[in-house]
C-alpha positions as CSV (number, residue, x, y, z in Angstrom):
1,M,120.0,135.3,134.7
2,S,119.3,131.7,135.5
3,E,121.3,130.7,132.4
4,Q,124.4,131.6,134.1
5,S,123.9,129.9,137.4
6,P,126.0,127.0,138.4
7,P,123.9,123.9,138.8
8,E,124.3,121.7,142.1
9,D,124.5,118.6,140.2
10,A,126.7,119.4,137.6
11,R,128.3,116.8,135.1
12,A,125.6,114.2,136.5
13,E,125.2,111.4,133.8
14,G,121.9,111.8,131.8
15,A,120.9,115.3,133.7
16,D,119.2,116.4,130.5
17,A,118.1,113.3,129.4
18,P,114.5,111.8,129.5
19,P,113.9,109.8,132.7
20,G,115.3,106.2,132.5
21,H,117.8,107.4,129.9
22,T,121.6,107.6,131.1
23,D,123.5,108.8,128.2
24,A,126.7,110.8,128.8
25,L,126.7,114.8,128.5
26,P,126.2,116.2,125.0
27,E,129.4,116.5,123.4
28,Y,129.3,120.5,123.3
29,A,128.9,120.4,127.1
30,E,131.9,118.2,127.6
31,R,133.9,120.4,125.5
32,V,132.8,123.6,127.3
33,L,133.6,122.1,130.6
34,D,136.9,120.9,129.4
35,V,138.0,124.5,128.5
36,T,136.8,125.7,132.0
37,E,138.9,123.0,133.6
38,R,141.9,124.4,131.7
39,I,141.7,128.0,133.0
40,P,144.5,128.4,135.4
41,P,143.7,129.5,139.0
42,G,143.7,133.4,139.2
43,R,142.4,133.7,135.5
44,V,139.2,133.8,133.7
45,M,137.7,133.6,130.2
46,T,134.4,135.2,129.2
47,Y,131.6,133.2,128.0
48,G,132.5,134.4,124.3
49,D,136.0,133.4,124.8
50,V,135.1,129.7,125.5
51,A,133.0,129.8,122.4
52,E,135.7,131.3,120.5
53,W,138.3,128.8,121.8
54,L,135.8,126.0,120.6
55,E,135.2,127.7,117.4
56,E,131.5,126.7,118.1
57,G,128.4,128.3,119.6
58,G,128.3,131.7,121.2
59,P,128.2,133.2,124.8
60,R,124.7,132.2,125.4
61,Q,125.4,128.6,124.6
62,V,128.3,128.4,126.8
63,G,126.2,130.1,129.7
64,R,123.4,127.5,129.2
65,V,126.1,124.7,129.4
66,M,127.5,126.5,132.6
67,A,124.1,126.7,134.1
68,L,123.2,123.2,133.5
69,Y,126.5,121.5,134.1
70,G,129.0,123.8,135.5
71,G,128.9,123.2,139.2
72,A,131.6,120.3,139.1
73,V,134.3,122.5,137.3
74,P,135.8,126.0,138.5
75,W,132.6,127.8,137.0
76,W,133.9,131.1,138.7
77,R,136.5,131.1,136.1
78,V,134.2,131.6,133.0
79,V,132.6,135.3,133.5
80,R,130.7,138.1,131.8
81,A,132.9,140.3,129.7
82,D,132.3,143.4,131.7
83,G,133.8,141.7,134.9
84,V,130.7,142.0,137.1
85,L,130.4,139.0,139.4
86,L,127.8,136.3,138.7
87,P,124.5,137.5,140.1
88,G,123.3,135.6,142.9
89,H,126.5,133.9,143.4
90,E,128.9,137.0,144.1
91,L,129.9,136.1,147.5
92,R,130.7,132.4,146.6
93,A,132.8,133.6,143.4
94,L,134.4,136.6,145.5
95,A,135.8,133.9,147.9
96,H,137.1,131.9,145.0
97,Y,138.7,134.8,143.4
98,R,140.5,136.1,146.6
99,A,141.7,132.5,147.4
100,E,143.2,132.2,143.9
101,G,144.7,135.7,143.8
102,T,142.5,136.8,140.7
103,P,142.9,140.5,140.0
104,L,140.1,142.4,141.1
105,K,138.9,146.2,140.8
106,Q,137.6,147.7,144.1
107,A,134.0,148.9,143.6
108,S,133.1,152.6,144.1
109,S,131.5,153.6,147.1
110,G,128.3,154.1,145.2
111,A,128.2,150.8,143.7
112,E,125.4,148.4,144.9
113,G,126.7,146.2,147.7
114,H,130.2,147.6,147.1
115,L,131.3,144.3,145.5
116,P,134.4,144.5,143.5
117,R,134.6,143.6,139.7
118,L,137.1,141.5,138.1
119,D,140.1,143.3,136.5
120,M,139.4,141.9,133.0
121,R,142.6,143.4,131.7
122,R,144.8,141.7,134.1
123,A,142.9,138.6,134.9
124,R,141.5,137.4,131.3
125,W,143.4,134.3,130.0
126,D,143.8,133.9,126.3
127,G,144.2,130.1,126.4
128,G,147.8,130.3,125.4
129,A,151.0,129.4,127.4
130,G,150.3,126.0,128.7
131,A,146.9,125.3,127.7
132,E,147.4,121.7,127.1
133,D,149.0,121.2,130.6
134,H,145.8,122.3,132.3
135,T,143.3,119.5,132.5
């Protein structure tokens, strides 16, 4: 799903603007990226959680923002609700999860690539406790 792939030039001014136009990011994108930056290391929020936090949009809109602008923020902390690692970026994300101590579930021996999943019950962050301190 390309709408969930982190871009290489995230948060670049005017990335979605016509040539010669240098406006800042759309306001919704700024808000999504701000929430992403608030997620503590070792914790995650789903695309839907971010939309709910913002009280605007939905998982697809958040995914689109992350695909277009998410490369400069901790993109690996915004995830699918089923805990499956971001297709095409599994190993990069897994390295971040291991470095941050994000709870993982070991993959079964029959799972493709034997990649773990996120342990959503333990890793999911509700945006509470100290949310304003994480910027």
